C-alpha positions as CSV (number, residue, x, y, z in Angstrom):
1,M,21.0,-83.1,29.8
2,S,17.9,-86.1,30.2
3,G,17.3,-85.7,34.1
4,G,18.8,-83.7,36.7
5,T,22.3,-83.4,38.5
6,T,24.0,-81.3,41.0
7,I,27.2,-79.6,41.2
8,A,29.2,-78.9,44.4
9,I,31.5,-76.0,44.6
10,A,34.2,-75.5,46.8
11,G,36.6,-72.8,47.3
12,E,40.4,-72.0,46.9
13,C,42.5,-74.9,47.9
14,L,46.2,-73.9,49.9
15,A,45.7,-77.7,51.0
16,S,49.5,-78.2,51.8
17,R,49.5,-81.3,54.5
18,P,48.0,-84.9,53.6
19,F,44.6,-84.8,55.2
20,A,42.5,-88.0,54.1
21,Q,44.2,-90.3,57.4
22,V,42.8,-87.8,59.3
23,A,39.9,-88.7,61.6
24,D,37.8,-85.3,61.8
25,P,34.0,-85.8,62.0
26,G,33.6,-82.1,60.6
27,L,36.1,-83.1,57.6
28,L,33.8,-86.3,56.9
29,E,30.9,-84.6,56.8
30,I,32.4,-81.8,54.4
31,R,33.5,-85.2,53.0
32,D,30.1,-86.1,52.4
33,L,28.5,-83.6,51.3
34,L,30.9,-83.7,48.6
35,H,30.0,-87.3,47.8
36,A,26.8,-86.5,47.9
37,S,26.3,-84.3,44.5
38,D,27.3,-85.8,40.8
39,V,30.2,-83.5,40.4
40,T,32.1,-81.4,42.4
41,Y,34.5,-78.6,41.8
42,A,37.0,-76.8,43.4
43,H,40.3,-73.9,42.4
44,L,43.9,-75.2,43.3
45,E,46.0,-72.9,44.7
46,M,49.3,-75.4,45.1
47,N,52.0,-76.7,43.3
48,F,52.7,-80.7,43.7
49,G,56.5,-82.4,43.0
50,A,59.0,-84.1,44.5
51,F,60.8,-81.1,46.4
52,C,64.6,-82.4,45.2
53,E,63.8,-81.9,41.5
54,M,62.1,-78.1,41.9
55,H,63.6,-74.9,42.1
56,A,61.5,-71.4,42.2
57,G,60.5,-70.2,38.9
58,R,60.1,-66.6,39.9
59,G,62.8,-64.5,41.6
60,D,60.5,-61.5,42.5
61,T,58.8,-59.7,45.4
62,F,55.6,-61.2,44.8
63,G,53.5,-63.7,48.0
64,S,54.4,-67.4,49.0
65,Y,55.9,-70.1,46.7
66,M,53.2,-73.0,46.8
67,L,54.5,-76.4,46.7
68,A,53.2,-79.9,48.6
69,D,53.4,-83.5,48.4
70,P,51.4,-85.1,45.5
71,Q,49.8,-87.4,48.7
72,V,47.8,-84.2,49.0
73,A,46.3,-84.5,45.3
74,R,45.1,-87.7,46.1
75,D,43.3,-86.7,49.6
76,L,41.4,-84.3,47.3
77,R,39.8,-86.8,45.1
78,W,39.2,-88.9,48.2
79,L,37.5,-86.1,49.7
80,G,35.5,-85.8,46.6
81,V,36.7,-83.1,43.9
82,D,36.3,-83.8,41.1
83,V,36.9,-81.1,39.0
84,L,40.4,-78.5,39.4
85,S,40.8,-75.2,37.9
86,M,44.5,-74.7,37.4
87,A,45.3,-71.4,36.5
88,N,46.3,-68.4,38.8
89,N,49.3,-66.5,40.1
90,H,50.9,-69.5,41.7
91,S,50.2,-71.6,38.6
92,L,54.7,-71.5,37.9
93,D,56.3,-70.5,41.2
94,F,58.6,-73.4,40.5
95,G,58.4,-72.6,36.5
96,Q,57.3,-75.0,33.7
97,H,58.5,-78.2,35.3
98,G,56.3,-77.1,38.2
99,L,53.4,-76.2,36.1
100,L,53.3,-79.5,34.2
101,S,54.6,-81.3,37.5
102,T,51.3,-80.5,38.7
103,L,49.2,-81.1,36.3
104,D,50.7,-84.8,36.1
105,N,50.0,-85.7,39.5
106,C,46.6,-84.3,39.3
107,R,45.5,-86.0,36.5
108,A,47.0,-89.3,37.9
109,A,44.8,-88.8,41.1
110,G,42.4,-88.8,39.1
111,L,41.4,-85.3,38.7
112,V,40.1,-83.4,35.7
113,C,41.8,-80.5,35.1
114,A,41.8,-77.1,32.8
115,G,43.3,-73.6,32.4
116,T,47.4,-74.5,32.4
117,G,48.9,-76.8,29.5
118,R,51.9,-77.6,27.3
119,D,50.8,-74.9,25.2
120,L,48.0,-72.4,25.0
121,D,45.8,-74.8,23.1
122,E,45.8,-77.7,25.9
123,A,45.3,-74.6,28.4
124,R,42.7,-72.9,26.9
125,A,40.7,-76.6,26.3
126,P,37.4,-77.2,27.6
127,A,38.4,-79.9,30.4
128,Y,35.5,-82.6,30.3
129,T,33.8,-84.8,32.9
130,E,31.0,-87.3,32.7
131,T,28.3,-87.8,35.2
132,P,25.3,-90.0,35.7
133,G,23.3,-86.5,34.7
134,G,25.8,-85.4,32.0
135,R,28.5,-84.4,30.4
136,V,30.2,-81.5,32.6
137,A,32.5,-79.3,31.2
138,L,35.1,-76.8,32.9
139,V,37.0,-73.3,31.3
140,S,39.7,-71.9,33.3
141,T,41.2,-68.8,33.1
142,A,43.7,-66.4,34.7
143,S,43.9,-62.5,35.4
144,G,47.1,-60.3,36.6
145,N,49.7,-63.4,35.6
146,K,53.1,-61.6,33.9
147,A,53.5,-62.2,30.5
148,Q,55.9,-65.4,30.8
149,E,53.5,-67.3,32.6
150,W,51.2,-67.1,29.4
151,A,51.1,-70.5,27.7
152,G,52.1,-69.7,24.1
153,H,50.9,-71.4,20.4
154,P,53.4,-73.7,18.7
155,K,54.3,-71.7,15.5
156,G,56.2,-73.7,12.6
157,T,59.4,-75.2,14.0
158,M,59.0,-74.0,17.4
159,V,57.1,-75.9,20.6
160,G,54.5,-74.0,22.3
161,R,55.7,-72.1,26.2
162,P,53.1,-74.5,28.4
163,G,51.4,-71.7,31.0
164,I,48.8,-70.5,32.2
165,N,45.1,-69.8,30.1
166,P,45.2,-65.6,30.1
167,L,42.9,-63.0,30.2
168,R,45.0,-59.8,30.4
169,V,43.7,-56.8,31.3
170,S,43.7,-53.3,30.3
171,M,43.6,-50.4,33.0
172,E,43.4,-46.8,32.7
173,Y,43.2,-44.3,35.3
174,Q,41.5,-41.4,34.9
175,V,42.5,-37.6,36.6
176,D,41.4,-34.2,36.8
177,A,42.4,-31.9,34.5
178,R,44.4,-30.3,37.4
179,A,46.0,-34.1,38.0
180,A,46.8,-34.3,34.4
181,A,48.8,-31.3,34.0
182,A,50.8,-32.6,37.4
183,L,51.3,-35.8,35.9
184,R,52.4,-34.5,32.7
185,G,54.8,-31.6,34.0
186,A,56.3,-34.2,36.6
187,A,56.5,-36.8,33.3
188,H,57.8,-34.0,31.0
189,G,60.6,-33.5,33.7
190,L,61.9,-37.1,34.4
191,G,61.8,-37.7,30.5
192,I,59.3,-40.5,30.8
193,L,56.5,-38.8,29.4
194,R,55.0,-41.1,26.3
195,T,52.0,-39.0,24.5
196,S,49.6,-40.7,21.3
197,T,51.8,-38.6,19.2
198,Q,55.0,-41.8,19.9
199,S,52.1,-44.9,19.7
200,G,51.3,-46.3,16.5
201,P,51.8,-49.1,14.3
202,G,55.6,-50.3,14.4
203,K,55.9,-49.4,18.4
204,T,55.5,-51.5,20.9
205,G,53.1,-50.6,23.7
206,P,49.3,-49.5,23.4
207,V,47.9,-47.0,21.1
208,L,46.7,-43.9,22.9
209,D,44.4,-41.1,22.0
210,P,45.1,-38.0,22.3
211,D,43.6,-37.2,26.2
212,Q,46.1,-40.3,27.3
213,F,49.1,-40.5,28.1
214,Q,51.7,-42.8,29.5
215,L,54.3,-43.0,32.3
216,L,57.3,-45.0,31.3
217,L,58.5,-45.7,34.7
218,P,62.4,-46.7,34.2
219,G,61.7,-49.7,36.2
220,G,58.9,-50.9,34.0
221,Q,59.8,-49.9,30.6
222,S,59.5,-53.5,29.8
223,A,56.3,-53.3,30.6
224,A,54.5,-51.2,28.1
225,G,51.1,-51.4,28.9
226,E,51.4,-50.2,32.4
227,F,50.6,-46.9,33.9
228,V,48.1,-45.5,30.7
229,F,46.4,-42.2,32.4
230,R,43.6,-40.2,30.7
231,E,42.2,-36.6,31.9
232,G,38.4,-36.6,32.8
233,S,36.1,-35.1,35.0
234,D,37.4,-37.3,38.2
235,H,39.4,-40.0,39.7
236,R,38.9,-43.3,38.9
237,I,40.4,-46.8,37.7
238,D,38.8,-48.4,35.0
239,T,39.6,-52.3,33.8
240,R,38.3,-53.9,30.9
241,C,39.5,-57.0,28.9
242,H,41.8,-57.3,26.8
243,P,39.6,-58.3,23.5
244,G,42.2,-61.0,22.4
245,D,42.1,-62.9,25.3
246,L,38.7,-62.4,25.9
247,E,37.2,-63.8,22.4
248,A,39.4,-66.7,23.1
249,N,38.2,-67.7,26.0
250,L,34.5,-67.4,24.5
251,R,35.7,-69.2,22.0
252,S,35.7,-72.1,24.3
253,I,33.5,-71.2,25.7
254,R,31.2,-71.9,22.9
255,A,32.5,-75.0,22.3
256,A,32.1,-76.5,25.5
257,A,28.1,-75.3,25.1
258,A,28.3,-77.8,22.1
259,Q,29.8,-80.3,23.4
260,A,28.1,-80.7,27.2
261,D,25.4,-80.6,29.2
262,V,27.0,-78.2,31.8
263,V,29.4,-75.4,31.1
264,L,31.4,-74.0,34.5
265,V,33.7,-70.7,33.9
266,A,36.6,-70.3,36.4
267,H,38.2,-66.8,36.6
268,H,41.0,-66.6,38.5
269,F,41.9,-62.8,39.4
270,N,44.1,-60.7,41.5
271,L,43.6,-57.9,40.6
272,S,41.5,-55.0,41.7
273,E,40.5,-51.2,41.4
274,G,42.7,-49.8,44.0
275,P,42.1,-52.1,47.6
276,R,40.5,-55.5,47.2
277,G,37.1,-54.6,48.6
278,D,33.7,-56.2,48.7
279,H,32.5,-55.6,45.1
280,P,34.1,-57.2,41.4
281,P,35.9,-54.8,39.5
282,A,34.3,-53.8,35.9
283,F,36.3,-56.7,33.9
284,V,35.1,-59.0,35.7
285,R,31.6,-58.6,35.4
286,E,32.3,-58.0,31.5
287,F,33.9,-61.2,31.7
288,A,31.2,-62.9,33.8
289,H,28.4,-61.5,32.1
290,R,29.8,-62.2,28.4
291,A,30.7,-66.4,29.4
292,I,27.2,-66.4,30.1
293,D,26.0,-65.0,27.0
294,E,28.1,-67.4,25.1
295,G,27.1,-70.7,26.8
296,A,28.1,-70.9,30.4
297,D,25.9,-72.1,33.7
298,I,27.8,-71.0,36.1
299,Y,30.5,-68.4,36.9
300,L,33.3,-69.1,39.2
301,G,35.3,-66.5,40.7
302,H,38.1,-66.4,43.0
303,G,41.6,-65.0,43.9
304,W,40.9,-62.2,46.7
305,H,40.6,-65.3,49.2
306,K,37.2,-64.1,50.4
307,T,33.6,-64.6,50.0
308,L,32.0,-61.8,47.2
309,G,28.4,-61.5,45.9
310,I,26.0,-64.1,43.7
311,E,24.4,-62.0,40.8
312,I,21.6,-63.8,38.6
313,Y,22.5,-63.4,35.6
314,R,19.8,-64.5,32.7
315,G,18.5,-67.4,35.1
316,K,22.1,-68.4,35.8
317,P,24.6,-67.9,38.7
318,I,27.6,-65.6,39.3
319,F,29.3,-66.5,42.5
320,Y,32.2,-63.5,42.2
321,G,34.6,-64.8,45.5
322,L,33.9,-68.3,46.3
323,G,36.6,-67.6,49.4
324,N,38.6,-70.3,50.5
325,F,38.3,-73.9,51.1
326,F,41.7,-74.8,52.9
327,A,43.8,-72.5,54.1
328,Q,47.4,-74.3,54.7
329,S,49.9,-71.6,53.2
330,A,51.6,-71.9,56.5
331,F,52.5,-75.2,56.6
332,I,54.3,-75.4,53.4
333,E,57.6,-77.4,54.4
334,H,59.8,-76.0,51.2
335,V,60.3,-72.4,50.7
336,P,63.1,-71.3,48.3
337,A,65.6,-68.6,49.1
338,D,63.8,-66.5,47.0
339,G,60.6,-66.8,49.5
340,Y,62.5,-65.5,52.5
341,E,64.1,-62.2,51.0
342,T,60.7,-61.5,49.5
343,W,59.3,-61.0,53.4
344,R,62.9,-59.0,54.1
345,H,64.5,-61.9,56.1
346,D,68.4,-61.5,55.4
347,P,69.6,-64.0,52.9
348,D,73.0,-64.2,54.9
349,L,71.0,-65.6,57.7
350,L,69.7,-68.7,55.3
351,P,71.0,-71.6,57.1
352,S,69.5,-70.6,60.4
353,Q,66.1,-69.9,58.6
354,T,63.4,-72.6,58.5
355,P,59.6,-72.4,57.0
356,E,58.0,-71.5,59.9
357,L,59.9,-68.6,60.1
358,W,57.0,-65.3,60.6
359,P,56.1,-63.5,58.2
360,L,56.4,-65.7,55.2
361,H,52.8,-65.9,53.5
362,P,50.3,-63.6,52.5
363,G,46.7,-63.3,54.3
364,L,47.8,-65.1,57.6
365,E,48.5,-61.5,59.6
366,P,46.7,-59.6,60.4
367,H,44.2,-62.2,60.8
368,R,41.6,-61.5,58.4
369,R,37.6,-63.3,59.1
370,T,37.1,-63.9,55.4
371,W,40.3,-65.6,54.8
372,W,39.1,-68.9,56.9
373,S,35.5,-69.3,55.8
374,S,33.8,-69.5,53.5
375,A,30.8,-72.3,51.9
376,V,30.5,-75.4,50.1
377,I,27.8,-74.6,47.3
378,S,25.1,-76.9,46.0
379,V,23.7,-76.4,42.5
380,R,20.8,-78.4,41.7
381,L,19.7,-77.7,37.8
382,E,16.6,-79.9,35.7
383,A,16.0,-80.1,32.3
384,G,19.6,-78.1,31.8
385,R,18.0,-74.9,34.1
386,V,19.3,-74.1,37.3
387,E,16.3,-74.4,39.7
388,S,18.1,-73.8,43.0
389,I,21.2,-73.3,45.1
390,R,22.4,-73.5,49.0
391,L,25.2,-72.5,50.5
392,H,26.2,-74.7,53.4
393,P,29.0,-72.1,55.6
394,V,32.3,-73.6,56.3
395,E,35.0,-72.5,58.8
396,L,38.6,-73.1,58.4
397,G,40.0,-73.3,62.2
398,R,39.5,-69.5,63.4
399,D,36.1,-67.7,64.8
400,V,33.9,-65.4,62.0
401,S,34.3,-62.4,63.7
402,P,36.5,-59.3,63.4
403,E,39.3,-60.8,66.0
404,A,39.4,-64.3,64.0
405,P,40.7,-66.2,67.4
406,I,41.9,-69.5,66.5
407,T,39.3,-72.5,67.5
408,R,41.4,-75.1,66.1
409,R,45.4,-75.3,66.7
410,T,47.2,-77.9,64.9
411,G,47.8,-80.7,67.1
412,G,45.2,-79.5,69.5
413,S,47.6,-77.5,71.8
414,K,46.5,-74.3,73.5
415,E,49.8,-72.5,72.6
416,H,50.6,-73.8,69.2
417,P,50.4,-70.7,67.0
418,L,49.3,-72.0,63.8
419,T,45.6,-72.7,62.5
420,E,44.8,-75.8,61.2
421,G,43.3,-74.4,58.0
422,R,41.7,-77.7,57.4
423,P,37.6,-77.3,56.3
424,R,34.5,-78.0,58.7
425,P,31.1,-76.8,58.0
426,G,30.6,-73.9,60.1
427,T,27.6,-74.1,63.3
428,G,25.9,-71.4,65.2
429,D,27.5,-67.4,65.2
430,N,30.4,-68.5,62.2
431,A,27.6,-70.1,60.2
432,T,25.3,-67.1,59.9
433,R,28.2,-64.7,59.6
434,V,29.4,-66.3,56.9
435,L,26.0,-66.5,55.4
436,E,24.7,-62.9,56.0
437,R,28.4,-61.5,54.7
438,L,26.3,-63.3,51.3
439,Q,23.3,-62.2,51.9
440,G,24.4,-58.4,52.4
441,L,26.9,-58.5,49.4
442,S,24.0,-60.7,46.8
443,A,21.6,-58.1,48.1
444,E,23.6,-55.2,46.3
445,L,23.6,-57.5,43.1
446,G,19.6,-57.9,43.0
447,T,20.0,-61.3,44.7
448,H,17.7,-62.7,47.3
449,L,19.4,-65.3,49.4
450,E,17.4,-67.1,52.6
451,I,19.1,-68.3,55.8
452,D,17.3,-70.7,57.7
453,D,18.8,-73.2,59.7
454,G,22.3,-72.4,59.5
455,V,21.8,-72.6,55.9
456,G,21.2,-70.3,52.7
457,S,19.4,-71.1,49.4
458,I,18.5,-68.8,46.7
459,H,15.3,-70.0,44.7
460,L,15.7,-69.4,41.4
461,G,12.2,-69.8,39.9
462,A,11.4,-67.0,43.1
463,R,10.9,-63.4,41.3
464,S,12.9,-62.2,43.9
465,A,16.1,-63.8,42.8
466,V,16.0,-62.5,39.2
467,G,19.6,-60.2,39.4
468,I,19.9,-56.7,37.4
469,G,21.3,-58.2,34.4
470,D,18.4,-60.8,33.5
């Protein structure tokens, strides 16, 4: 890269309503901020397509079905978004047809997309965009999807499977000797115990060590890699990246580094080592560090819909959790029957049930302050090196406080039950709370974040900004 370039980074876009027509000064400030960069990245957690052509691509009890009018894709481009990561746990809410429709509509809107595709080669390939300061690449992957959602390679006369670029995760549950004996005893009595003697070549499932065992629960016997326990000295959950997926994604990162001036790596994960707290799991840190080692300049984590800490590793920023940039799942107009049943609404009453019914979407109750705020991040690079990072707080229509009361209702009515969910610059106490959360979580990772006049900053030249992994 011959000169400097600025990358604007926005968070997760659960955008379900057109917004370019809205005369909102706050939204226009966000637009100006994004357009001031050479390239803007965001993560899409929505599908776009004609409602009359879509059908639910899954039928399990799992979250929302995310679908919006393709106009929203065009509005994201109007807002200033250039590149989108697409791999996430909602990419196949409406099956392969919905995935391809979303890709086609985003590309028709002028958006550069990575992470999903008509086969694994397309889903895993870097996407490139040209900027005045140089070429920017994006690699997008997701952890936590089901096997049928992984894109597949073509082979001989078989076409590839459309889907997401996976980064599978191995989970191991360590328990102490007493708990291990109890689990083994119960599993043996139920006839669902699998040990190392039942694993090996020619058998499905992972190869087990002598101190490992599995519970093959009848409801999940098709998921042969689940519920691997190890006897140890304490209780913990250990996670690590699937070696094959890790190496394949690193190969894409190396290819991007050879072809571009700046490499972004986006990683969507909805898995955690227990409840979703404020710290990334081990497999996420493993992948983030390896991505930087292999040529990535910026790691972008998302999936928990909350901001997490920032680590500086080898002089490169790792953003473990970007948080929400749009939060409009409550405004989804077309919800399939499976969605109502997921939230325990009587399917026999479907003709009388409509999309404003509550509850119908995760994250909206109880209201969480981390759901309704984030930051637009501006990363400045000079001669290929990250020089500075600025964080501009964003609020989505609720106060950034434990109670999270609505500050912007749709239509402006005091009685209306729904939050607008569009981004505006955070000000006053809201800005301070957003930044102080990021400041505290980043300090635990060895990163010093300064707050001045409602804006956060990290100066990579300062010794205090060197991360624990440097």
